[in-house]
Structures are given as C-alpha cells and as structure tokens.
C-alpha positions as CSV (number, residue, x, y, z in Angstrom):
1,X,-0.2,0.0,-0.2
2,X,1.3,3.3,-0.9
3,X,0.2,6.9,0.8
4,X,0.6,10.4,-0.9
5,X,2.3,13.2,0.8
6,X,-0.8,15.0,1.3
7,X,-2.3,12.0,3.3
8,X,0.6,12.7,6.0
9,X,0.3,15.3,8.7
10,X,1.9,16.1,11.8
11,X,-0.1,14.8,14.8
12,X,0.1,16.2,18.5
13,X,1.8,14.0,20.9
14,X,0.2,10.8,22.0
15,X,0.4,9.7,25.7
16,X,0.7,6.0,27.1
17,X,1.2,4.5,30.2
18,X,3.5,1.2,31.0
19,X,3.0,-0.1,34.4
20,X,5.2,-2.8,36.1
21,X,3.2,-4.2,39.1
22,X,3.8,-6.9,42.3
23,X,5.0,-7.0,45.8
24,X,8.4,-5.4,45.6
25,X,6.9,-2.4,44.0
26,X,5.0,-1.3,47.2
27,X,7.4,1.2,48.0
28,X,7.1,2.7,44.6
29,X,10.9,1.9,44.3
30,X,12.1,0.2,41.1
31,X,16.0,-0.5,40.7
32,X,17.5,1.2,37.9
33,X,19.1,-1.7,36.3
34,X,16.3,-3.3,35.7
35,X,14.0,-0.2,34.6
36,X,16.3,1.6,32.4
37,X,17.0,-1.3,29.8
38,X,13.3,-1.7,30.2
39,X,12.4,1.7,28.9
40,X,15.4,2.0,25.8
41,X,14.1,-1.2,24.5
42,X,10.0,0.7,24.8
43,X,11.8,3.5,22.8
44,X,13.4,1.1,20.4
45,X,10.0,-0.5,19.9
46,X,8.0,2.8,19.5
47,X,10.8,3.4,16.7
48,X,10.3,0.0,15.0
49,X,6.8,0.3,14.9
50,X,6.5,3.9,13.7
51,X,9.5,2.8,10.9
52,X,7.1,-0.2,9.9
53,X,3.7,1.5,10.1
54,X,5.0,4.1,7.5
55,X,6.9,2.1,5.4
56,X,10.1,3.4,6.3
57,X,9.0,7.1,5.9
58,X,8.8,8.0,9.2
59,X,10.4,7.2,13.1
60,X,8.8,8.2,16.0
61,X,10.5,9.3,19.6
62,X,9.4,8.4,23.0
63,X,10.0,10.9,26.0
64,X,9.4,10.0,29.8
65,X,6.5,12.4,31.2
66,X,6.7,10.3,34.6
67,X,4.7,9.7,37.5
68,X,4.5,6.4,40.3
69,X,1.3,6.0,41.4
70,X,0.3,3.3,44.5
71,X,1.4,0.1,45.0
72,X,3.2,-0.2,41.4
73,X,5.7,1.7,39.4
74,X,3.6,3.6,36.4
75,X,5.5,5.5,33.9
76,X,3.5,8.0,31.5
77,X,5.1,8.4,28.5
78,X,4.5,10.5,25.2
79,X,5.6,9.7,21.6
80,X,5.2,12.1,18.6
81,X,5.2,10.4,15.2
82,X,3.0,11.1,12.2
83,X,-1.0,11.0,11.9
84,X,-1.8,8.6,8.8
85,X,-5.1,8.5,9.2
86,X,-5.8,6.1,6.4
87,X,-3.2,3.9,7.4
88,X,-3.7,3.9,11.1
89,X,-7.6,2.9,10.1
90,X,-6.7,0.2,8.1
91,X,-4.0,-1.2,10.8
92,X,-6.4,-1.2,13.6
93,X,-9.6,-1.4,11.5
94,X,-9.3,-2.6,8.1
95,X,-12.6,-3.8,6.5
96,X,-11.7,-7.1,6.9
97,X,-10.3,-7.0,10.7
98,X,-12.1,-9.1,13.4
99,X,-12.6,-8.0,16.4
100,X,-9.0,-8.7,17.5
101,X,-8.0,-5.6,15.1
102,X,-10.3,-3.2,16.8
103,X,-8.7,-4.0,20.5
104,X,-7.4,-0.2,20.6
105,X,-9.9,1.6,18.2
106,X,-9.1,3.3,14.8
107,X,-7.3,6.3,16.6
108,X,-4.8,3.8,18.5
109,X,-2.1,5.1,17.3
110,X,1.2,3.9,17.7
111,X,0.5,2.7,21.7
112,X,-2.5,1.0,19.9
113,X,-0.1,-1.1,17.4
114,X,1.7,-2.0,19.9
115,X,-0.9,-3.3,22.2
116,X,-1.9,-5.8,19.3
117,X,0.9,-7.1,18.6
118,X,1.5,-7.9,22.2
119,X,-2.1,-9.4,22.3
120,X,-1.3,-11.4,19.4
121,X,1.6,-12.9,20.8
122,X,-0.3,-13.0,24.3
123,X,-2.7,-15.0,22.2
124,X,-1.1,-17.5,20.4
125,X,1.7,-18.2,22.8
126,X,4.6,-16.4,20.4
127,X,3.8,-19.3,17.7
128,X,4.1,-18.4,14.0
129,X,1.0,-18.9,12.1
130,X,0.6,-22.0,10.2
131,X,-0.4,-20.1,6.9
132,X,-0.4,-16.5,6.1
133,X,-2.1,-15.4,2.7
134,X,-2.5,-12.4,1.5
135,X,-6.3,-10.6,1.4
136,X,-6.2,-7.1,-0.4
137,X,-3.9,-5.0,2.1
138,X,-4.5,-7.4,5.2
139,X,-3.1,-10.9,5.7
140,X,-5.1,-13.8,6.6
141,X,-3.2,-16.0,9.3
142,X,-3.9,-19.5,10.7
143,X,-2.9,-20.7,13.8
144,X,-4.2,-24.1,13.7
145,X,-7.7,-23.9,13.4
146,X,-8.2,-20.2,14.6
147,X,-8.2,-17.7,11.7
148,X,-7.3,-13.6,12.3
149,X,-7.2,-11.3,9.4
150,X,-4.8,-8.1,10.5
151,X,-3.3,-5.8,8.5
152,X,0.5,-6.6,6.8
153,X,2.1,-4.1,8.8
154,X,0.9,-5.7,12.4
155,X,1.8,-9.3,10.8
156,X,5.4,-7.7,9.6
157,X,6.1,-6.6,13.4
158,X,4.6,-10.1,14.7
159,X,7.2,-11.9,12.7
160,X,9.8,-8.8,12.9
161,X,12.9,-10.2,15.3
162,X,14.4,-6.8,16.4
163,X,10.7,-5.7,17.3
164,X,10.0,-9.5,19.5
165,X,13.3,-8.7,21.0
166,X,12.4,-5.0,21.9
167,X,8.8,-6.4,23.5
168,X,10.6,-9.1,25.4
169,X,13.4,-6.7,26.7
170,X,10.4,-4.2,28.1
171,X,9.0,-7.1,29.9
172,X,12.1,-8.4,31.0
173,X,11.5,-6.8,34.7
174,X,9.0,-9.5,35.2
175,X,11.8,-11.9,35.5
176,X,12.7,-10.3,38.9
177,X,11.1,-11.8,41.7
178,X,8.0,-9.7,43.4
179,X,7.6,-8.2,39.8
180,X,4.4,-9.8,38.3
181,X,2.6,-8.2,35.7
182,X,2.9,-5.3,32.8
183,X,0.6,-3.5,31.4
184,X,0.3,-0.7,28.8
185,X,-2.6,1.4,29.3
186,X,-3.8,3.9,26.3
187,X,-5.4,7.4,27.5
188,X,-9.2,6.3,27.5
189,X,-7.7,3.0,30.1
190,X,-7.8,0.7,27.2
191,X,-5.2,-1.5,28.3
192,X,-3.2,-5.1,27.4
193,X,-1.8,-7.1,30.4
194,X,1.4,-9.5,30.5
195,X,2.0,-11.4,33.2
196,X,5.0,-13.2,34.7
197,X,3.5,-16.6,33.6
198,X,3.6,-15.4,30.4
199,X,6.9,-13.8,29.9
200,X,8.0,-17.1,27.7
201,X,5.7,-16.6,25.0
202,X,7.4,-13.4,24.2
203,X,11.1,-14.5,23.7
204,X,12.1,-14.4,20.3
205,X,12.6,-16.8,18.3
206,X,15.6,-16.6,15.2
207,X,13.4,-16.8,12.3
208,X,15.9,-18.5,9.4
209,X,15.4,-19.0,5.5
210,X,18.4,-21.2,4.1
211,X,19.5,-19.6,0.5
212,X,22.2,-21.9,-0.2
213,X,23.8,-25.4,1.0
214,X,26.9,-26.7,-1.1
215,X,29.0,-29.3,-0.5
216,X,32.4,-28.9,-2.1
217,X,36.3,-30.4,-1.7
218,X,38.8,-27.7,-1.0
219,X,42.1,-27.2,0.3
220,X,42.1,-25.1,3.8
221,X,45.5,-23.6,5.2
222,X,45.3,-24.1,9.1
223,X,45.6,-20.8,11.2
224,X,44.2,-21.4,14.3
225,X,43.1,-24.8,16.8
226,X,40.4,-25.5,19.2
227,X,38.8,-27.6,21.0
228,X,35.9,-25.6,22.2
229,X,33.0,-24.4,20.3
230,X,32.0,-27.5,18.9
231,X,35.4,-28.0,17.6
232,X,35.4,-24.4,15.3
233,X,38.7,-24.4,13.7
234,X,40.2,-21.0,12.0
235,X,40.9,-21.9,8.5
236,X,42.1,-19.7,5.0
237,X,40.8,-20.5,1.9
238,X,43.4,-18.6,-0.1
239,X,41.1,-15.5,0.1
240,X,39.6,-15.6,3.4
241,X,39.8,-16.7,7.0
242,X,36.8,-18.6,7.6
243,X,35.7,-20.5,11.0
244,X,34.5,-24.0,10.1
245,X,32.9,-26.8,12.7
246,X,34.3,-30.4,12.1
247,X,31.9,-32.8,12.6
248,X,34.0,-35.9,11.5
249,X,34.6,-37.7,14.6
250,X,37.2,-40.4,13.3
251,X,39.5,-37.4,12.3
252,X,39.0,-35.5,15.6
253,X,39.4,-38.8,17.8
254,X,42.8,-39.4,16.0
255,X,43.6,-35.7,16.9
256,X,42.6,-36.3,20.8
257,X,44.8,-39.7,20.4
258,X,47.6,-37.8,19.5
259,X,47.6,-39.7,16.0
260,X,47.8,-36.4,14.2
261,X,50.0,-33.6,15.3
262,X,50.2,-30.2,13.8
263,X,53.1,-27.5,12.5
264,X,51.7,-23.9,12.0
265,X,50.8,-23.5,8.2
266,X,49.9,-27.1,7.8
267,X,46.9,-27.5,5.4
268,X,43.7,-30.2,5.5
269,X,42.3,-31.4,2.2
270,X,38.4,-31.6,3.1
271,X,34.6,-32.0,2.1
272,X,33.6,-28.5,3.3
273,X,29.6,-27.7,3.4
274,X,28.7,-23.9,2.8
275,X,25.4,-22.9,4.1
276,X,24.1,-19.5,3.5
277,X,20.9,-18.4,5.4
278,X,18.9,-15.0,6.0
279,X,18.7,-15.2,9.5
280,X,16.5,-12.1,10.8
281,X,17.0,-10.1,7.5
282,X,20.7,-10.5,7.6
283,X,22.9,-12.8,5.7
284,X,24.9,-15.3,7.5
285,X,26.9,-17.9,6.3
286,X,28.5,-21.2,8.0
287,X,30.9,-24.1,7.1
288,X,30.8,-27.5,8.0
289,X,33.6,-29.9,7.6
290,X,32.3,-33.2,6.9
291,X,35.0,-34.9,5.8
292,X,38.9,-34.6,6.4
293,X,40.3,-36.2,3.2
294,X,44.1,-35.7,3.6
295,X,46.7,-33.6,6.2
296,X,49.3,-32.2,4.3
297,X,52.1,-31.1,6.7
298,X,54.1,-28.2,6.0
299,X,57.4,-30.3,5.2
300,X,55.3,-32.0,2.3
301,X,54.1,-29.4,0.3
302,X,57.3,-27.7,1.0
303,X,59.0,-31.0,-0.4
304,X,56.8,-31.1,-3.7
305,X,58.0,-27.4,-4.5
C-alpha cells in the first residue's frame, strides 16, 4: 500500500502509560538497572513500530513524562510521529479485520499497534502462523484452527525479530522476583496486560530461511585450532579466513589420541559444506567440515615445490 504526501499530517503527541506491578514495588521503588533497559527497549519498540507502519518514512521518538502511583511503578510516556489517518485506520480497523483488530480502536496510534502485537503474541503464545495468505492490504493468518485477518504491517511487526526482542526486553522486569505484571495503558484506559507466567511466550525466536547449501572439496590452511565451540577451527581458503565446525569424528578422535600432530601452516584437504541463510533479515554464512580427506604437512608441500 502506498500513501500520497498530502495524506500525511503532523499529529499531536500521543500519551500512554506502562505499568509494572508486584509485591516488591509496594514502596514505589524499582532498581534502575532493571527499569532503564526496559525503557530503552520500549523506545526502540516505538521506533520500529512507527518505521514499519509508515513503510520506512517516519521514526517516532519516545519521552518520559513520568509519574509513580500507589502500589506499582507507573510511567507515563509520550511519543510523536505522524498521523497517517487512512493507514492507522487500515491497521487497526480494516474492512476485513476481526474484532481483534479493533482492540484499541481506529485512533489507537503507535501504542495501539504495539498493544495489538503484544495481544497477538500473548494469544498465540508467540507461535508463528501455520499459514499466511494475503487478502487485499490485509493478511489472513491461520494458527492451527484459528484465523485472524490483520493488516500486513501488524504481521510484519509480529514476525520481526528486532520488534520481538524489544518487546521481550520491555517485559524483562517480570523476570525479577516480586514483579509479576506489566500493563500498557492508553489514555482511554484500554490496556493489554502480560503476567510473569506469560513471559516465555515473548522470547524472540530466530527466523531463518536457508538460501544455499553446497558441499565441495577444498584445501584449507590451518590458522588456529580449538577444541571448544564445537571444534570450530579457523582456516584460510586462499582468500579469506573462515571458521568451520569439524564434524568428522574419526579425524577428531585421531587428534585427541595424538595420532595427528600439526605445525603452523599445515593444510587440510576436506569436504566442506557451505550454508547461506537469511537470519532475521541478515545474511549469514556457516561452514561445516564433513570429512577430512588428507592432512598435508608443511614439510610435505614444501618438498613437493
């Protein structure tokens, strides 16, 4: 979906409150080492949400107004972004949306979208949908036998690793003994609540998509040897240094038994598997040595020359 520039107007600041509740907060005190990272995570969450909801055009800022109320830590926040009127309406109350999408109403703003994502994670225990199908500007998600129709931007937030990490970090105070509830509360008193027992649903899961998987025979120069990190050794392939996990148990056993000894600059002829994957939107390459074919000692190849 695209939006014309004349559809975008500056909006007044949006106010909402986050609240941490529990036995240890009865004196209205909370360790700054616990609270500060949570507020920083909420700031990041606001930025991610505004950026995705506006197709990368805008980033919102978050400010603490502050106030502490009886029996809990309650912090009033304000955020300034843009009022994409049609866009917010589509996100929070699209023509095909279910009652879930109206959780915070059509004027939900950024905090409403965040609340909706939190509600979805809570409802479906953080699981990815078993099926996703575009329906116009919305998307139909299937979670086992349940179906939700939501705006594509909400779906993008739901599956975004950085967003999920920011939500989890905002909720992290629930790991502390005596803090058992988090609430996001809008000005109209609509809220979404997460308890400490629900916190595991929000732990971010790596989203990985395998791109290539190739196994070839190569000769590598040994740069460093380690028996930690799952036998991940460092090699040079003639162009770059790479770290590769050795999966050849016969070779590793021979090394452990002292049957194979190495000198600096020795070579290995190996069957190496190269995997390229998209992990949380980033390209990642890993190497696995399936079989060590030959250990070529430094003296041996010097003699051949």
